[in-house]
VEXSEKOL-430342 format. One record per residue: x, y, z of N, C-alpha, C, CB in turn. Coordinates in steps of 0.02 Angstrom, whole numbers, plus 50000, padded with zeros to 5 digits. Glycine has a CB too. Layout:
N
<site <X; Y; Z>; <X; Y; Z>; <X; Y; Z>; <X; Y; Z>>,
...
This chain:
146
<site <50042; 49941; 50000>; <50000; 50000; 50000>; <50044; 50062; 50000>; <49952; 50000; 50061>>,
<site <50018; 50114; 49968>; <50054; 50177; 49966>; <50005; 50235; 49969>; <50098; 50182; 49903>>,
<site <50031; 50293; 49989>; <49990; 50353; 49994>; <50001; 50393; 49930>; <50008; 50396; 50057>>,
<site <49946; 50420; 49903>; <49948; 50457; 49840>; <49905; 50520; 49847>; <49924; 50413; 49781>>,
<site <49935; 50578; 49835>; <49896; 50640; 49835>; <49861; 50647; 49769>; <49943; 50702; 49848>>,
<site <49796; 50662; 49770>; <49756; 50671; 49710>; <49755; 50744; 49688>; <49684; 50648; 49722>>,
<site <49768; 50789; 49735>; <49769; 50861; 49721>; <49838; 50888; 49740>; <49713; 50899; 49759>>,
<site <49856; 50943; 49708>; <49918; 50977; 49728>; <49900; 51030; 49781>; <49954; 51009; 49667>>,
<site <49949; 51069; 49802>; <49937; 51118; 49855>; <49889; 51173; 49835>; <50002; 51147; 49877>>,
<site <49877; 51182; 49770>; <49830; 51233; 49748>; <49759; 51205; 49741>; <49852; 51263; 49681>>,
<site <49751; 51140; 49749>; <49686; 51109; 49742>; <49673; 51080; 49672>; <49633; 51158; 49758>>,
<site <49721; 51088; 49627>; <49712; 51060; 49560>; <49717; 50984; 49564>; <49766; 51089; 49511>>,
<site <49672; 50951; 49528>; <49672; 50878; 49525>; <49730; 50856; 49481>; <49604; 50850; 49499>>,
<site <49776; 50820; 49511>; <49835; 50796; 49474>; <49827; 50723; 49453>; <49898; 50804; 49516>>,
<site <49778; 50689; 49482>; <49767; 50618; 49468>; <49693; 50605; 49455>; <49792; 50575; 49528>>,
<site <49666; 50628; 49397>; <49594; 50621; 49385>; <49570; 50548; 49383>; <49576; 50654; 49321>>,
<site <49611; 50503; 49358>; <49590; 50432; 49356>; <49583; 50405; 49427>; <49641; 50390; 49317>>,
<site <49628; 50425; 49472>; <49623; 50403; 49541>; <49564; 50435; 49577>; <49688; 50419; 49579>>,
<site <49548; 50497; 49560>; <49489; 50528; 49589>; <49427; 50488; 49571>; <49482; 50602; 49565>>,
<site <49421; 50467; 49509>; <49364; 50427; 49488>; <49361; 50361; 49527>; <49366; 50413; 49412>>,
<site <49418; 50330; 49538>; <49421; 50266; 49575>; <49403; 50275; 49649>; <49490; 50234; 49569>>,
<site <49413; 50335; 49675>; <49400; 50349; 49745>; <49325; 50354; 49761>; <49434; 50412; 49766>>,
<site <49285; 50367; 49711>; <49214; 50381; 49723>; <49179; 50326; 49762>; <49178; 50391; 49658>>,
<site <49188; 50263; 49745>; <49152; 50209; 49778>; <49170; 50205; 49852>; <49167; 50142; 49744>>,
<site <49233; 50214; 49868>; <49254; 50213; 49939>; <49227; 50274; 49975>; <49331; 50210; 49944>>,
<site <49230; 50332; 49943>; <49205; 50393; 49974>; <49130; 50387; 49990>; <49218; 50454; 49928>>,
<site <49093; 50356; 49946>; <49021; 50348; 49957>; <49005; 50301; 50015>; <48988; 50322; 49894>>,
<site <49052; 50260; 50036>; <49040; 50218; 50096>; <49030; 50262; 50157>; <49098; 50169; 50107>>,
<site <49063; 50319; 50159>; <49055; 50367; 50214>; <49002; 50419; 50198>; <49122; 50402; 50228>>,
<site <49000; 50442; 50135>; <48956; 50496; 50114>; <48910; 50474; 50057>; <48998; 50558; 50093>>,
<site <48862; 50430; 50070>; <48818; 50407; 50016>; <48776; 50463; 49985>; <48772; 50352; 50041>>,
<site <48768; 50519; 50020>; <48727; 50574; 49997>; <48762; 50619; 49946>; <48706; 50616; 50055>>,
<site <48826; 50604; 49930>; <48860; 50644; 49879>; <48820; 50642; 49814>; <48933; 50618; 49867>>,
<site <48817; 50698; 49778>; <48776; 50700; 49716>; <48805; 50655; 49662>; <48771; 50771; 49691>>,
<site <48764; 50642; 49612>; <48784; 50599; 49556>; <48846; 50627; 49520>; <48727; 50591; 49506>>,
<site <48851; 50691; 49516>; <48909; 50723; 49484>; <48967; 50729; 49532>; <48890; 50793; 49457>>,
<site <48996; 50671; 49551>; <49049; 50668; 49602>; <49108; 50713; 49585>; <49073; 50597; 49610>>,
<site <49135; 50707; 49526>; <49195; 50746; 49507>; <49180; 50821; 49509>; <49220; 50726; 49437>>,
<site <49121; 50841; 49486>; <49103; 50912; 49486>; <49095; 50937; 49558>; <49037; 50923; 49447>>,
<site <49064; 50897; 49601>; <49056; 50917; 49671>; <49124; 50924; 49705>; <49012; 50867; 49709>>,
<site <49168; 50876; 49693>; <49234; 50879; 49724>; <49274; 50938; 49696>; <49273; 50813; 49712>>,
<site <49265; 50956; 49633>; <49299; 51015; 49605>; <49279; 51077; 49644>; <49281; 51023; 49530>>,
<site <49216; 51083; 49664>; <49194; 51140; 49705>; <49228; 51139; 49773>; <49117; 51138; 49714>>,
<site <49232; 51079; 49803>; <49265; 51073; 49868>; <49339; 51092; 49863>; <49257; 51000; 49895>>,
<site <49372; 51067; 49811>; <49443; 51083; 49801>; <49453; 51158; 49789>; <49472; 51042; 49742>>,
<site <49407; 51189; 49753>; <49412; 51261; 49739>; <49405; 51302; 49803>; <49359; 51283; 49689>>,
<site <49375; 51272; 49854>; <49365; 51307; 49918>; <49412; 51281; 49973>; <49293; 51299; 49941>>,
<site <49468; 51253; 49953>; <49520; 51235; 50001>; <49528; 51162; 50015>; <49507; 51268; 50063>>,
<site <49482; 51120; 49993>; <49488; 51049; 50005>; <49544; 51017; 49966>; <49423; 51014; 49989>>,
<site <49574; 50966; 49995>; <49627; 50927; 49962>; <49613; 50854; 49975>; <49699; 50948; 49989>>,
<site <49639; 50809; 49932>; <49625; 50738; 49942>; <49689; 50698; 49937>; <49575; 50714; 49891>>,
<site <49691; 50647; 49980>; <49746; 50599; 49979>; <49715; 50529; 49984>; <49797; 50612; 50037>>,
<site <49746; 50481; 49950>; <49720; 50412; 49949>; <49772; 50364; 49976>; <49700; 50392; 49878>>,
<site <49749; 50307; 49999>; <49791; 50249; 50008>; <49770; 50201; 49953>; <49786; 50217; 50081>>,
<site <49818; 50178; 49914>; <49804; 50133; 49859>; <49843; 50068; 49867>; <49821; 50166; 49791>>,
<site <49812; 50015; 49843>; <49844; 49949; 49842>; <49836; 49924; 49770>; <49811; 49899; 49894>>,
<site <49891; 49921; 49733>; <49886; 49905; 49662>; <49847; 49959; 49627>; <49853; 49836; 49651>>,
<site <49792; 49940; 49594>; <49750; 49988; 49559>; <49687; 50006; 49598>; <49730; 49961; 49491>>,
<site <49683; 49985; 49661>; <49623; 49996; 49701>; <49634; 50050; 49754>; <49601; 49931; 49734>>,
<site <49583; 50091; 49763>; <49583; 50139; 49819>; <49557; 50102; 49880>; <49538; 50203; 49802>>,
<site <49595; 50102; 49934>; <49575; 50068; 49995>; <49561; 50116; 50052>; <49629; 50018; 50016>>,
<site <49573; 50180; 50041>; <49558; 50230; 50091>; <49569; 50300; 50064>; <49599; 50220; 50154>>,
<site <49538; 50349; 50095>; <49548; 50418; 50073>; <49536; 50466; 50131>; <49501; 50435; 50015>>,
<site <49567; 50523; 50124>; <49555; 50579; 50170>; <49545; 50642; 50128>; <49613; 50588; 50221>>,
<site <49495; 50680; 50146>; <49483; 50746; 50118>; <49499; 50795; 50173>; <49408; 50754; 50091>>,
<site <49544; 50842; 50161>; <49569; 50886; 50214>; <49577; 50957; 50188>; <49635; 50860; 50242>>,
<site <49588; 51003; 50235>; <49600; 51073; 50219>; <49638; 51105; 50275>; <49533; 51111; 50207>>,
<site <49671; 51159; 50260>; <49707; 51197; 50310>; <49662; 51255; 50332>; <49776; 51224; 50283>>,
<site <49654; 51262; 50397>; <49610; 51315; 50424>; <49651; 51357; 50472>; <49548; 51285; 50459>>,
<site <49642; 51422; 50468>; <49673; 51469; 50514>; <49617; 51497; 50557>; <49713; 51526; 50476>>,
<site <49624; 51492; 50624>; <49572; 51519; 50667>; <49603; 51552; 50728>; <49522; 51464; 50688>>,
<site <49561; 51582; 50770>; <49586; 51621; 50827>; <49604; 51579; 50887>; <49535; 51671; 50847>>,
<site <49576; 51520; 50894>; <49589; 51482; 50955>; <49642; 51429; 50948>; <49526; 51450; 50978>>,
<site <49659; 51408; 50888>; <49711; 51358; 50879>; <49768; 51383; 50835>; <49682; 51296; 50848>>,
<site <49756; 51434; 50799>; <49805; 51456; 50749>; <49792; 51417; 50685>; <49878; 51444; 50774>>,
<site <49842; 51383; 50661>; <49835; 51345; 50599>; <49823; 51271; 50616>; <49898; 51353; 50554>>,
<site <49772; 51242; 50585>; <49759; 51171; 50595>; <49743; 51137; 50530>; <49702; 51161; 50645>>,
<site <49760; 51075; 50526>; <49740; 51034; 50470>; <49675; 51000; 50491>; <49796; 50981; 50449>>,
<site <49621; 51017; 50456>; <49555; 50991; 50472>; <49537; 50937; 50421>; <49501; 51047; 50471>>,
<site <49514; 50880; 50445>; <49495; 50824; 50403>; <49419; 50823; 50395>; <49521; 50757; 50433>>,
<site <49396; 50835; 50334>; <49324; 50832; 50319>; <49301; 50759; 50320>; <49309; 50864; 50250>>,
<site <49338; 50716; 50286>; <49319; 50646; 50278>; <49381; 50602; 50285>; <49285; 50634; 50210>>,
<site <49374; 50547; 50321>; <49426; 50497; 50326>; <49390; 50430; 50325>; <49471; 50505; 50390>>,
<site <49404; 50390; 50274>; <49369; 50326; 50267>; <49415; 50272; 50240>; <49307; 50333; 50222>>,
<site <49410; 50214; 50269>; <49444; 50154; 50242>; <49391; 50111; 50210>; <49482; 50115; 50298>>,
<site <49407; 50081; 50154>; <49361; 50036; 50121>; <49339; 49982; 50171>; <49393; 50004; 50058>>,
<site <49274; 49967; 50172>; <49248; 49919; 50221>; <49282; 49851; 50216>; <49173; 49911; 50211>>,
<site <49309; 49833; 50158>; <49343; 49769; 50150>; <49417; 49772; 50170>; <49338; 49747; 50078>>,
<site <49441; 49831; 50191>; <49511; 49838; 50210>; <49520; 49870; 50278>; <49547; 49880; 50158>>,
<site <49468; 49868; 50320>; <49473; 49897; 50386>; <49517; 49854; 50431>; <49403; 49906; 50418>>,
<site <49548; 49885; 50479>; <49595; 49852; 50526>; <49655; 49822; 50491>; <49558; 49798; 50565>>,
<site <49675; 49854; 50436>; <49735; 49831; 50399>; <49787; 49887; 50394>; <49715; 49807; 50329>>,
<site <49779; 49940; 50433>; <49828; 49994; 50434>; <49814; 50052; 50388>; <49893; 49966; 50418>>,
<site <49759; 50050; 50352>; <49743; 50103; 50304>; <49731; 50170; 50340>; <49681; 50084; 50262>>,
<site <49688; 50170; 50390>; <49673; 50231; 50428>; <49735; 50258; 50461>; <49620; 50218; 50479>>,
<site <49776; 50214; 50488>; <49839; 50235; 50520>; <49885; 50269; 50470>; <49875; 50175; 50553>>,
<site <49890; 50241; 50410>; <49931; 50272; 50357>; <49906; 50341; 50341>; <49931; 50229; 50294>>,
<site <49840; 50349; 50336>; <49811; 50414; 50320>; <49826; 50464; 50376>; <49736; 50408; 50309>>,
<site <49814; 50445; 50438>; <49826; 50491; 50493>; <49900; 50511; 50498>; <49803; 50460; 50559>>,
<site <49945; 50463; 50488>; <50016; 50480; 50489>; <50034; 50529; 50434>; <50058; 50416; 50483>>,
<site <50007; 50518; 50374>; <50020; 50564; 50318>; <49992; 50634; 50335>; <49989; 50538; 50252>>,
<site <49931; 50636; 50362>; <49899; 50700; 50379>; <49938; 50737; 50433>; <49827; 50688; 50402>>,
<site <49962; 50701; 50484>; <50002; 50732; 50536>; <50066; 50762; 50507>; <50020; 50681; 50591>>,
<site <50100; 50725; 50465>; <50161; 50749; 50433>; <50147; 50810; 50390>; <50194; 50694; 50391>>,
<site <50094; 50807; 50350>; <50076; 50863; 50306>; <50059; 50925; 50348>; <50016; 50844; 50261>>,
<site <50019; 50915; 50400>; <50000; 50971; 50443>; <50061; 51004; 50474>; <49953; 50948; 50498>>,
<site <50108; 50964; 50497>; <50169; 50991; 50525>; <50210; 51029; 50474>; <50211; 50936; 50555>>,
<site <50214; 51002; 50413>; <50254; 51035; 50362>; <50223; 51101; 50340>; <50261; 50990; 50301>>,
<site <50158; 51109; 50352>; <50123; 51171; 50334>; <50119; 51220; 50393>; <50053; 51156; 50310>>,
<site <50155; 51204; 50447>; <50156; 51247; 50505>; <50096; 51241; 50550>; <50163; 51318; 50484>>,
<site <50061; 51185; 50546>; <50001; 51175; 50586>; <50016; 51162; 50659>; <49961; 51119; 50558>>,
<site <49969; 51181; 50701>; <49972; 51170; 50772>; <49929; 51111; 50795>; <49952; 51232; 50809>>,
<site <49883; 51089; 50752>; <49837; 51036; 50772>; <49811; 50999; 50711>; <49778; 51066; 50812>>,
<site <49789; 50938; 50722>; <49753; 50898; 50673>; <49684; 50887; 50704>; <49790; 50828; 50657>>,
<site <49631; 50902; 50668>; <49564; 50898; 50696>; <49515; 50867; 50646>; <49539; 50967; 50717>>,
<site <49464; 50835; 50673>; <49409; 50809; 50632>; <49347; 50804; 50675>; <49427; 50741; 50601>>,
<site <49290; 50801; 50643>; <49227; 50788; 50677>; <49207; 50717; 50658>; <49171; 50840; 50658>>,
<site <49175; 50682; 50704>; <49152; 50614; 50690>; <49083; 50606; 50720>; <49202; 50562; 50720>>,
<site <49037; 50582; 50679>; <48968; 50574; 50701>; <48963; 50532; 50765>; <48926; 50542; 50646>>,
<site <48916; 50549; 50808>; <48909; 50515; 50873>; <48895; 50441; 50866>; <48854; 50547; 50913>>,
<site <48869; 50419; 50808>; <48853; 50349; 50798>; <48913; 50307; 50777>; <48799; 50344; 50745>>,
<site <48970; 50336; 50765>; <49028; 50301; 50737>; <49076; 50276; 50791>; <49066; 50346; 50688>>,
<site <49051; 50233; 50836>; <49091; 50210; 50893>; <49155; 50174; 50872>; <49050; 50164; 50936>>,
<site <49154; 50135; 50818>; <49215; 50100; 50796>; <49269; 50151; 50775>; <49199; 50052; 50737>>,
<site <49247; 50203; 50740>; <49295; 50255; 50719>; <49323; 50290; 50781>; <49261; 50306; 50672>>,
<site <49281; 50302; 50831>; <49303; 50337; 50891>; <49356; 50297; 50927>; <49244; 50351; 50938>>,
<site <49347; 50232; 50932>; <49398; 50189; 50964>; <49465; 50196; 50927>; <49375; 50115; 50966>>,
<site <49461; 50197; 50860>; <49522; 50205; 50820>; <49555; 50272; 50834>; <49505; 50198; 50745>>,
<site <49517; 50326; 50835>; <49545; 50392; 50847>; <49577; 50397; 50916>; <49491; 50446; 50840>>,
<site <49544; 50369; 50967>; <49574; 50369; 51034>; <49639; 50329; 51034>; <49524; 50339; 51085>>,
<site <49639; 50272; 51002>; <49699; 50230; 50999>; <49757; 50267; 50965>; <49683; 50164; 50961>>,
<site <49740; 50311; 50917>; <49791; 50349; 50881>; <49811; 50413; 50916>; <49767; 50364; 50811>>,
<site <49790; 50422; 50979>; <49811; 50479; 51019>; <49768; 50541; 51013>; <49880; 50497; 51000>>,
<site <49711; 50536; 50981>; <49666; 50594; 50976>; <49622; 50596; 51038>; <49623; 50590; 50911>>,
<site <49594; 50654; 51052>; <49549; 50662; 51109>; <49491; 50708; 51090>; <49587; 50689; 51171>>,
<site <49439; 50706; 51130>; <49381; 50751; 51118>; <49397; 50817; 51153>; <49314; 50719; 51146>>,
<site <49401; 50870; 51113>; <49419; 50935; 51141>; <49360; 50982; 51147>; <49472; 50967; 51098>>,
<site <49305; 50968; 51113>; <49247; 51013; 51116>; <49186; 50977; 51088>; <49261; 51079; 51078>>,
<site <49129; 51008; 51097>; <49067; 50986; 51065>; <49058; 51026; 51001>; <49006; 50994; 51113>>,
<site <49027; 50997; 50952>; <49011; 51031; 50890>; <48935; 51041; 50889>; <49036; 50992; 50827>>,
<site <48912; 51102; 50888>; <48841; 51117; 50885>; <48823; 51136; 50814>; <48821; 51173; 50935>>,
<site <48763; 51116; 50792>; <48745; 51126; 50722>; <48671; 51144; 50719>; <48760; 51062; 50680>>,
<site <48656; 51187; 50671>; <48586; 51204; 50656>; <48582; 51207; 50581>; <48564; 51272; 50690>>,
<site <48533; 51174; 50552>; <48523; 51174; 50480>; <48495; 51243; 50460>; <48475; 51117; 50458>>,
<site <48525; 51272; 50409>; <48502; 51337; 50384>; <48449; 51328; 50330>; <48561; 51378; 50356>>,
<site <48400; 51371; 50331>; <48345; 51366; 50282>; <48361; 51407; 50221>; <48279; 51389; 50312>>,
């Protein structure tokens, strides 16, 4: 397995064939993504999102969608929108590879923290995050806008 960046630092897609292969794995976490996957991701990339994959041969076995955020309480942080391992490759080191890559990238960009939100129903993911040294630092409150 190896880690492969799909976007460059400007958000340009450098690996369009790999982006297409990532869709099925990404939908395991985000089934609500629209039918126009590449177009939707282009919007996300234009607004700061970046993508990295873990690949095995010609298959995508995991992905992370991330961005760099500057705020008043942490300074610079690498925020992870999505982190998913293919359901057929869980507990095989894919998530660990992604987190290690994200930590290294965040550090190289001058980040002070690595952060993500995880739905309250995702207990297996939470055990993994705790095992990898992450902790719950705050609550996330949300209200749907009309």
